[in-house]
TIMI-2910 file (N, C-alpha, C, CB; in pm, 1 decimal, decimal comma, always signed):
<rs>
+----------+----------+----------+----------+----------+----------+----------+----------+----------+----------+----------+----------+------+
!      n_x !      n_y !      n_z !     ca_x !     ca_y !     ca_z !      c_x !      c_y !      c_z !     cb_x !     cb_y !     cb_z ! resn !
+----------+----------+----------+----------+----------+----------+----------+----------+----------+----------+----------+----------+------+
!  +4391,4 !  +6602,0 ! +11928,3 !  +4456,5 !  +6657,7 ! +11771,6 !  +4484,0 !  +6772,2 ! +11739,6 !  +4384,5 !  +6640,4 ! +11665,3 !  Met !
!  +4436,4 !  +6873,9 ! +11814,4 !  +4516,1 !  +7026,4 ! +11760,6 !  +4635,3 !  +7002,3 ! +11850,1 !  +4424,9 !  +7205,0 ! +11798,7 !  Lys !
!  +4652,8 !  +6945,0 ! +11970,3 !  +4766,7 !  +6935,6 ! +12063,6 !  +4914,1 !  +6881,4 ! +12010,7 !  +4719,3 !  +6844,4 ! +12173,0 !  Thr !
!  +4884,8 !  +6769,1 ! +11890,8 !  +4908,9 !  +6702,0 ! +11827,3 !  +4979,5 !  +6762,1 ! +11731,4 !  +4824,7 !  +6644,2 ! +11807,0 !  Val !
!  +4939,5 !  +6823,9 ! +11625,5 !  +4956,8 !  +6931,7 ! +11534,4 !  +5058,4 !  +7055,1 ! +11562,8 !  +4828,4 !  +6983,1 ! +11518,8 !  Leu !
!  +5020,9 !  +7117,9 ! +11703,4 !  +5068,8 !  +7202,8 ! +11756,5 !  +5216,3 !  +7192,9 ! +11809,7 !  +4986,8 !  +7225,5 ! +11833,7 !  Gly !
!  +5224,6 !  +7045,1 ! +11813,3 !  +5371,6 !  +7025,0 ! +11893,4 !  +5440,3 !  +6976,2 ! +11776,7 !  +5381,5 !  +6907,9 ! +12035,7 !  His !
!  +5393,1 !  +6909,8 ! +11664,2 !  +5423,3 !  +6852,8 ! +11600,3 !  +5540,4 !  +7015,9 ! +11465,7 !  +5271,8 !  +6752,2 ! +11569,2 !  Ser !
!  +5396,5 !  +7096,7 ! +11495,4 !  +5425,1 !  +7215,2 ! +11416,7 !  +5568,2 !  +7320,1 ! +11450,5 !  +5292,7 !  +7297,1 ! +11435,3 !  Leu !
!  +5610,8 !  +7270,3 ! +11590,5 !  +5651,5 !  +7377,8 ! +11676,3 !  +5769,1 !  +7297,4 ! +11704,1 !  +5553,3 !  +7430,2 ! +11802,8 !  Ile !
!  +5826,5 !  +7161,1 ! +11664,2 !  +5935,3 !  +7109,6 ! +11669,6 !  +5961,6 !  +7125,3 ! +11582,1 !  +5957,0 !  +7015,6 ! +11702,1 !  Leu !
!  +5913,1 !  +7092,8 ! +11395,5 !  +5899,7 !  +7095,6 ! +11199,1 !  +6017,7 !  +7257,0 ! +11227,4 !  +5643,1 !  +7142,8 ! +11087,0 !  Leu !
!  +5914,0 !  +7334,3 ! +11327,0 !  +5991,7 !  +7451,1 ! +11324,8 !  +6156,2 !  +7532,1 ! +11410,8 !  +5887,3 !  +7514,7 ! +11352,5 !  Leu !
!  +6174,6 !  +7388,1 ! +11514,5 !  +6266,1 !  +7416,3 ! +11603,6 !  +6402,8 !  +7364,6 ! +11523,5 !  +6230,5 !  +7346,6 ! +11747,6 !  Ala !
!  +6352,5 !  +7227,9 ! +11417,6 !  +6438,1 !  +7174,0 ! +11356,3 !  +6512,5 !  +7257,5 ! +11253,7 !  +6384,6 !  +7073,7 ! +11311,9 !  Ala !
!  +6378,5 !  +7323,9 ! +11169,9 !  +6411,8 !  +7423,9 ! +11051,0 !  +6526,6 !  +7532,4 ! +11083,5 !  +6274,6 !  +7507,7 ! +11011,8 !  Thr !
!  +6491,6 !  +7579,7 ! +11228,5 !  +6637,1 !  +7700,0 ! +11279,0 !  +6724,5 !  +7635,9 ! +11266,1 !  +6662,6 !  +7766,4 ! +11430,2 !  Met !
!  +6720,3 !  +7501,5 ! +11373,1 !  +6864,9 !  +7434,1 ! +11396,0 !  +6943,1 !  +7415,6 ! +11289,8 !  +6860,5 !  +7306,0 ! +11451,4 !  Ala !
!  +6890,2 !  +7361,7 ! +11198,1 !  +6943,3 !  +7295,2 ! +11061,4 !  +6979,7 !  +7463,6 ! +10997,9 !  +6795,2 !  +7175,7 ! +10951,9 !  Gly !
!  +6940,0 !  +7609,9 ! +10986,0 !  +6977,8 !  +7704,9 ! +10937,2 !  +7076,8 !  +7778,5 ! +10949,4 !  +6918,1 !  +7749,9 ! +10941,4 !  Cys !
!  +7099,3 !  +7715,9 ! +11120,0 !  +7190,6 !  +7783,6 ! +11222,0 !  +7369,1 !  +7760,5 ! +11155,1 !  +7158,7 !  +7692,9 ! +11398,9 !  Ser !
!  +7359,7 !  +7651,3 ! +11101,3 !  +7516,0 !  +7630,2 ! +10993,2 !  +7516,9 !  +7625,1 ! +10850,1 !  +7590,1 !  +7491,2 ! +11013,8 !  Gly !
!  +7445,6 !  +7678,8 ! +10764,7 !  +7453,3 !  +7683,2 ! +10663,9 !  +7572,2 !  +7834,3 ! +10655,5 !  +7305,0 !  +7673,5 ! +10607,5 !  Leu !
!  +7638,7 !  +7795,5 ! +10551,4 !  +7763,3 !  +7916,4 ! +10539,7 !  +7726,7 !  +8035,6 ! +10480,7 !  +7887,3 !  +7875,4 ! +10452,6 !  Pro !
!  +7752,6 !  +8121,9 ! +10559,5 !  +7701,7 !  +8280,7 ! +10552,5 !  +7804,0 !  +8393,0 ! +10388,1 !  +7765,1 !  +8363,0 ! +10765,3 !  His !
!  +7748,1 !  +8398,0 ! +10310,3 !  +7810,0 !  +8458,8 ! +10185,1 !  +7845,1 !  +8591,5 ! +10262,1 !  +7702,1 !  +8475,1 ! +10036,8 !  Pro !
!  +7914,9 !  +8658,5 ! +10197,6 !  +8018,5 !  +8760,8 ! +10269,0 !  +8094,2 !  +8799,1 ! +10358,4 !  +7998,9 !  +8820,6 ! +10283,4 !  Tyr !
!  +8068,6 !  +8651,1 ! +10491,4 !  +8088,5 !  +8689,5 ! +10601,7 !  +8268,2 !  +8727,3 ! +10609,1 !  +8025,3 !  +8576,1 ! +10696,2 !  Arg !
!  +8349,5 !  +8669,1 ! +10510,6 !  +8490,7 !  +8638,3 ! +10534,6 !  +8509,4 !  +8766,5 ! +10489,5 !  +8570,7 !  +8511,8 ! +10463,7 !  Asp !
!  +8437,1 !  +8838,4 ! +10385,3 !  +8459,9 !  +8952,6 ! +10316,8 !  +8468,4 !  +9080,4 ! +10369,3 !  +8382,3 !  +8958,8 ! +10238,2 !  Thr !
!  +8344,4 !  +8999,7 ! +10475,0 !  +8286,7 !  +9131,9 ! +10583,6 !  +8421,6 !  +9140,7 ! +10704,1 !  +8093,6 !  +9076,4 ! +10687,0 !  Cys !
!  +8473,6 !  +9052,8 ! +10743,0 !  +8569,2 !  +9031,8 ! +10821,5 !  +8696,8 !  +9130,7 ! +10756,6 !  +8591,7 !  +8871,9 ! +10830,6 !  Ala !
!  +8770,5 !  +9062,9 ! +10658,8 !  +8839,8 !  +9135,5 ! +10605,5 !  +8836,5 !  +9347,9 ! +10577,3 !  +8826,8 !  +9049,5 ! +10503,3 !  Arg !
!  +8724,6 !  +9350,8 ! +10525,6 !  +8700,6 !  +9484,5 ! +10495,3 !  +8698,5 !  +9544,6 ! +10573,0 !  +8616,9 !  +9516,7 ! +10442,7 !  Glu !
!  +8629,5 !  +9517,3 ! +10655,3 !  +8573,4 !  +9567,2 ! +10822,1 !  +8753,1 !  +9596,9 ! +10925,2 !  +8443,4 !  +9371,1 ! +10923,0 !  Leu !
!  +8843,6 !  +9488,3 ! +10906,0 !  +8988,9 !  +9504,3 ! +10959,6 !  +9053,4 !  +9609,4 ! +10883,2 !  +9076,6 !  +9371,8 ! +10948,5 !  Asp !
!  +9055,2 !  +9578,9 ! +10745,5 !  +9111,8 !  +9686,4 ! +10670,2 !  +9088,3 !  +9868,5 ! +10701,0 !  +9057,4 !  +9648,8 ! +10535,9 !  Ala !
!  +8936,4 !  +9851,4 ! +10654,0 !  +8890,8 !  +9979,0 ! +10722,3 !  +8930,2 ! +10054,8 ! +10857,7 !  +8773,0 !  +9958,9 ! +10737,1 !  Ala !
!  +8962,6 !  +9952,0 ! +10992,4 !  +8983,8 ! +10007,2 ! +11071,4 !  +9145,1 ! +10076,1 ! +11088,5 !  +8934,8 !  +9929,0 ! +11150,3 !  Trp !
!  +9219,4 !  +9937,7 ! +11028,3 !  +9371,4 ! +10021,1 ! +11009,9 !  +9360,7 ! +10086,3 ! +10950,5 !  +9485,5 !  +9979,5 ! +10968,6 !  Arg !
!  +9314,9 ! +10177,7 ! +10837,5 !  +9323,2 ! +10275,8 ! +10744,6 !  +9283,7 ! +10385,0 ! +10802,6 !  +9257,2 ! +10253,9 ! +10632,6 !  Glu !
!  +9176,6 ! +10401,3 ! +10902,2 !  +9113,8 ! +10482,9 ! +10969,5 !  +9241,0 ! +10497,2 ! +11097,4 !  +8954,2 ! +10424,9 ! +11004,2 !  Leu !
!  +9273,2 ! +10457,1 ! +11106,1 !  +9376,2 ! +10432,8 ! +11250,0 !  +9521,4 ! +10521,5 ! +11192,4 !  +9422,4 ! +10214,6 ! +11289,2 !  Asp !
!  +9525,3 ! +10507,7 ! +11085,1 !  +9636,9 ! +10585,4 ! +11007,0 !  +9625,3 ! +10685,7 ! +10963,5 !  +9680,5 ! +10541,8 ! +10915,6 !  Ile !
!  +9472,4 ! +10710,4 ! +10921,3 !  +9429,4 ! +10851,5 ! +10883,6 !  +9470,9 ! +10961,8 ! +10970,7 !  +9286,7 ! +10859,4 ! +10876,9 !  Ala !
!  +9499,9 ! +11057,0 ! +10824,1 !  +9513,0 ! +11169,1 ! +10924,0 !  +9415,3 ! +11278,7 ! +10811,0 !  +9710,8 ! +11221,8 ! +10969,7 !  Lys !
!  +9360,5 ! +11342,2 ! +10861,3 !  +9251,3 ! +11406,3 ! +10770,0 !  +9274,3 ! +11558,6 ! +10760,1 !  +9099,6 ! +11378,9 ! +10829,0 !  Ala !
!  +9241,1 ! +11611,8 ! +10638,8 !  +9325,8 ! +11741,8 ! +10573,9 !  +9181,4 ! +11864,5 ! +10558,3 !  +9417,4 ! +11687,0 ! +10375,5 !  Arg !
!  +9190,0 ! +11943,8 ! +10649,3 !  +9141,8 ! +12030,9 ! +10628,7 !  +8942,3 ! +11993,0 ! +10701,1 !  +9189,9 ! +12056,4 ! +10466,0 !  Gly !
!  +8891,0 ! +12085,9 ! +10654,6 !  +8729,2 ! +12023,9 ! +10663,2 !  +8688,6 ! +11962,6 ! +10601,0 !  +8633,8 ! +12082,5 ! +10658,7 !  Phe !
!  +8684,3 ! +11952,3 ! +10485,0 !  +8652,3 ! +11847,0 ! +10405,2 !  +8689,4 ! +11707,8 ! +10449,1 !  +8705,7 ! +11871,5 ! +10287,5 !  Ala !
!  +8835,7 ! +11668,9 ! +10442,1 !  +8868,7 ! +11578,5 ! +10486,0 !  +8811,5 ! +11530,9 ! +10648,8 !  +8991,8 ! +11598,9 ! +10462,1 !  Gly !
!  +8760,2 ! +11584,9 ! +10740,5 !  +8744,2 ! +11567,9 ! +10877,3 !  +8604,9 ! +11524,9 ! +10808,1 !  +8769,3 ! +11698,8 ! +11002,2 !  Thr !
!  +8537,7 ! +11603,0 ! +10780,4 !  +8354,9 ! +11546,4 ! +10690,9 !  +8378,5 ! +11405,9 ! +10643,8 !  +8296,1 ! +11652,8 ! +10508,1 !  Val !
!  +8479,1 ! +11372,4 ! +10596,3 !  +8496,4 ! +11247,2 ! +10518,0 !  +8545,0 ! +11134,5 ! +10614,6 !  +8601,9 ! +11268,9 ! +10397,3 !  Ser !
!  +8629,7 ! +11186,6 ! +10748,8 !  +8680,6 ! +11107,7 ! +10856,5 !  +8564,1 ! +11029,7 ! +10919,3 !  +8752,4 ! +11196,7 ! +10960,4 !  Tyr !
!  +8429,0 ! +11191,6 ! +10939,8 !  +8375,2 ! +11120,4 ! +11034,6 !  +8286,7 ! +11042,3 ! +10929,6 !  +8305,7 ! +11204,0 ! +11157,5 !  Ala !
!  +8225,5 ! +11081,0 ! +10834,3 !  +8179,2 ! +10965,4 ! +10718,3 !  +8228,2 ! +10798,4 ! +10741,4 !  +8255,0 ! +11016,9 ! +10561,7 !  Lys !
!  +8346,3 ! +10831,5 ! +10747,8 !  +8408,1 ! +10686,2 ! +10757,2 !  +8404,2 ! +10610,3 ! +10891,1 !  +8554,4 ! +10693,1 ! +10720,8 !  Ala !
!  +8415,8 ! +10690,3 ! +11016,7 !  +8404,1 ! +10649,2 ! +11129,8 !  +8240,5 ! +10594,4 ! +11123,8 !  +8448,3 ! +10763,7 ! +11232,7 !  Leu !
!  +8159,7 ! +10680,2 ! +11093,1 !  +7976,8 ! +10637,0 ! +11091,6 !  +7979,4 ! +10504,8 ! +11035,3 !  +7858,5 ! +10743,9 ! +10979,6 !  Gly !
!  +8022,4 ! +10457,6 ! +10892,1 !  +8033,2 ! +10377,9 ! +10808,6 !  +8102,8 ! +10209,5 ! +10865,5 !  +8110,0 ! +10461,2 ! +10708,6 !  Leu !
!  +8168,6 ! +10283,4 ! +10974,0 !  +8221,3 ! +10140,3 ! +10994,7 !  +8180,1 ! +10058,2 ! +11172,9 !  +8412,1 ! +10162,9 ! +10969,7 !  Ile !
!  +8123,1 ! +10206,1 ! +11211,1 !  +8042,6 ! +10161,9 ! +11305,3 !  +7907,4 ! +10063,8 ! +11273,8 !  +8008,0 ! +10278,7 ! +11364,5 !  Thr !
!  +7820,9 ! +10143,0 ! +11177,3 !  +7748,5 ! +10058,4 ! +11097,7 !  +7788,0 !  +9915,5 ! +11022,5 !  +7715,3 ! +10137,6 ! +11013,5 !  Thr !
!  +7867,2 !  +9914,9 ! +10986,5 !  +7957,4 !  +9786,4 ! +10955,7 !  +7959,0 !  +9684,1 ! +11069,7 !  +8111,4 !  +9829,0 ! +10929,1 !  Ala !
!  +7984,0 !  +9736,4 ! +11139,6 !  +8051,3 !  +9616,1 ! +11277,5 !  +7914,2 !  +9596,3 ! +11377,9 !  +8218,1 !  +9707,9 ! +11405,5 !  Arg !
!  +7841,2 !  +9665,7 ! +11314,7 !  +7709,6 !  +9614,9 ! +11409,1 !  +7617,6 !  +9577,5 ! +11329,7 !  +7640,5 !  +9717,8 ! +11504,1 !  Thr !
!  +7591,6 !  +9578,5 ! +11190,0 !  +7607,3 !  +9443,0 ! +11079,8 !  +7645,7 !  +9288,3 ! +11096,2 !  +7707,9 !  +9476,0 ! +10992,0 !  Met !
!  +7746,4 !  +9303,5 ! +11143,2 !  +7867,7 !  +9170,1 ! +11161,5 !  +7820,8 !  +9121,4 ! +11255,4 !  +8029,8 !  +9192,1 ! +11192,0 !  Gln !
!  +7771,3 !  +9198,0 ! +11354,9 !  +7725,4 !  +9160,3 ! +11503,4 !  +7597,7 !  +9073,2 ! +11449,0 !  +7681,0 !  +9311,1 ! +11621,9 !  Thr !
!  +7525,5 !  +9119,0 ! +11353,8 !  +7339,1 !  +9083,6 ! +11373,7 !  +7407,2 !  +9014,7 ! +11245,1 !  +7161,8 !  +9232,5 ! +11365,8 !  Val !
!  +7485,3 !  +8925,2 ! +11187,4 !  +7492,6 !  +8856,1 ! +11070,8 !  +7426,5 !  +8904,2 ! +10919,6 !  +7439,0 !  +8739,6 ! +11110,8 !  Glu !
!  +7462,5 !  +9064,8 ! +10968,4 !  +7369,5 !  +9075,5 ! +10842,2 !  +7573,5 !  +9142,8 ! +10749,0 !  +7162,8 !  +9245,7 ! +10870,1 !  Asn !
!  +7569,8 !  +8992,6 ! +10702,8 !  +7735,7 !  +9049,0 ! +10603,3 !  +7742,9 !  +9104,0 ! +10490,9 !  +7831,0 !  +8946,8 ! +10556,8 !  Phe !
!  +7647,4 !  +9093,7 ! +10419,4 !  +7652,8 !  +9184,5 ! +10262,8 !  +7656,9 !  +9358,1 ! +10341,7 !  +7453,4 !  +9148,4 ! +10127,9 !  Asp !
!  +7579,4 !  +9364,7 ! +10416,8 !  +7566,9 !  +9468,5 ! +10492,8 !  +7677,7 !  +9584,0 ! +10538,1 !  +7523,7 !  +9412,8 ! +10586,9 !  Gly !
!  +7728,0 !  +9459,7 ! +10594,5 !  +7869,8 !  +9503,1 ! +10683,6 !  +7949,7 !  +9531,0 ! +10571,5 !  +7949,9 !  +9378,7 ! +10792,1 !  Cys !
!  +7984,8 !  +9428,3 ! +10461,8 !  +8076,6 !  +9462,7 ! +10340,9 !  +8069,9 !  +9563,1 ! +10277,4 !  +8074,3 !  +9389,2 ! +10251,6 !  Tyr !
!  +7919,7 !  +9636,3 ! +10241,6 !  +7927,2 !  +9721,8 ! +10154,0 !  +7930,0 !  +9883,0 ! +10201,9 !  +7824,0 !  +9686,8 ! +10072,7 !  Lys !
!  +7911,1 !  +9877,0 ! +10364,6 !  +7973,1 !  +9962,5 ! +10469,7 !  +8083,5 !  +9980,9 ! +10489,6 !  +7950,0 !  +9940,7 ! +10566,9 !  Asn !
!  +8150,6 !  +9875,9 ! +10524,3 !  +8306,8 !  +9892,9 ! +10547,9 !  +8350,5 !  +9902,7 ! +10401,3 !  +8387,8 !  +9757,8 ! +10636,0 !  Ala !
!  +8362,3 !  +9884,7 ! +10290,7 !  +8398,6 !  +9956,4 ! +10135,8 !  +8342,1 ! +10081,0 ! +10130,3 !  +8339,5 !  +9877,7 ! +10000,9 !  Asn !
!  +8273,1 ! +10115,7 ! +10130,4 !  +8215,8 ! +10244,7 ! +10177,7 !  +8309,6 ! +10336,1 ! +10248,0 !  +8104,9 ! +10219,3 ! +10267,4 !  Lys !
!  +8306,3 ! +10260,5 ! +10390,2 !  +8433,8 ! +10382,7 ! +10463,1 !  +8566,5 ! +10370,9 ! +10409,0 !  +8468,0 ! +10362,1 ! +10636,9 !  Ala !
!  +8625,0 ! +10262,1 ! +10352,2 !  +8718,9 ! +10293,7 ! +10250,7 !  +8788,5 ! +10376,3 ! +10170,6 !  +8700,6 ! +10264,3 ! +10203,9 !  Arg !
!  +8634,6 ! +10401,4 ! +10095,3 !  +8569,7 ! +10523,5 !  +9992,8 !  +8634,5 ! +10654,5 ! +10077,4 !  +8359,3 ! +10528,7 !  +9984,4 !  Phe !
!  +8575,5 ! +10664,9 ! +10204,4 !  +8572,5 ! +10782,5 ! +10246,9 !  +8708,8 ! +10857,3 ! +10339,9 !  +8452,0 ! +10773,4 ! +10315,3 !  Tyr !
!  +8772,6 ! +10736,0 ! +10368,5 !  +8936,2 ! +10738,8 ! +10449,9 !  +9005,7 ! +10774,8 ! +10299,0 !  +9011,0 ! +10544,1 ! +10544,6 !  Ile !
!  +9007,4 ! +10752,5 ! +10235,6 !  +9072,2 ! +10801,4 ! +10113,8 !  +9037,0 ! +10943,6 ! +10084,1 !  +9035,4 ! +10716,1 !  +9996,9 !  Val !
!  +8922,0 ! +10959,8 ! +10063,2 !  +8886,4 ! +11101,8 ! +10060,8 !  +8950,0 ! +11214,0 ! +10176,8 !  +8734,2 ! +11098,6 ! +10072,7 !  Glu !
!  +8952,0 ! +11150,2 ! +10268,3 !  +8939,9 ! +11242,1 ! +10398,4 !  +9105,9 ! +11253,5 ! +10423,0 !  +8838,9 ! +11160,5 ! +10548,6 !  Ser !
!  +9212,9 ! +11169,7 ! +10340,7 !  +9342,1 ! +11175,1 ! +10325,4 !  +9369,9 ! +11282,1 ! +10184,9 !  +9395,4 ! +11017,0 ! +10313,0 !  Leu !
!  +9273,7 ! +11292,3 ! +10161,2 !  +9325,3 ! +11369,7 ! +10014,8 !  +9219,5 ! +11517,5 ! +10026,0 !  +9280,8 ! +11246,9 !  +9833,5 !  Glu !
!  +9181,7 ! +11515,1 ! +10173,2 !  +9085,9 ! +11683,1 ! +10199,2 !  +9007,8 ! +11689,4 ! +10099,4 !  +9172,3 ! +11842,7 ! +10195,0 !  Gly !
!  +8932,7 ! +11555,1 ! +10036,2 !  +8799,3 ! +11582,6 ! +10027,9 !  +8667,5 ! +11568,6 ! +10118,0 !  +8781,1 ! +11529,4 !  +9942,6 !  Arg !
+----------+----------+----------+----------+----------+----------+----------+----------+----------+----------+----------+----------+------+
</rs>
């Protein structure tokens, strides 16, 4: 009896996990767009002064974190970090 119940539970869990894998992920597209824009902006950014360099480093760290979150499908966190990185890129361009 325990074996049948155990197998049934495992099959139910496997079916649930397989069914969840196809669900749409909110923020997936916005994460990708925001992250791509941040990489492009960082690529052309030239930091001004020490404060600009600090902002540039913060942006780079946030972009790296966002890319990691995208990889593990934490799209909400990816979007937020990429968006924050774009803020710091603007700050670095303005020398703040």
